[in-house]
C-alpha positions, 0 to 999 in steps of 0.5 A: 667372823672367822680369821685366817688363824681359825681357818688354818686351825680347822684345816689342821684338825681336819687333816689330823682326823683324816690321817687318823681315819685313813691310817687305821689302827689295826695290825701294823700299828705301833705298840704305843697305839696298840696299847692306847687302843686296847688299854692292855685289855685282852677282851673288848665287848666279848671279842678278843681285842686282836680280832676287833682290831683286825676287823677294824683294819679290814674295814679301813682297807675296804674303804681305802680300796673303794669297798672292794672286799677281795682287795681289802681282805688281801691287804688285811691278811698281809698286815695280819701276817706282818703283825704276827711275826713281830 
């Protein structure tokens, strides 16, 4: 039998997962998140880490925009320009 505490714990876990998925970890992420994701590597799976994170951000933006590529590209480009200035 599931208790009220179990239900709350499950709901909190789902909320955390959603926040992580929808929050994205691409350009614009804080330095601690960036370092944790890259483990200070410059290349991952034969591709520069920054490019992989940018692609991840574009895909996240596309999902947030309902799969509209033009909107997603604009959002990713804006985040890339902010990241490059920091």
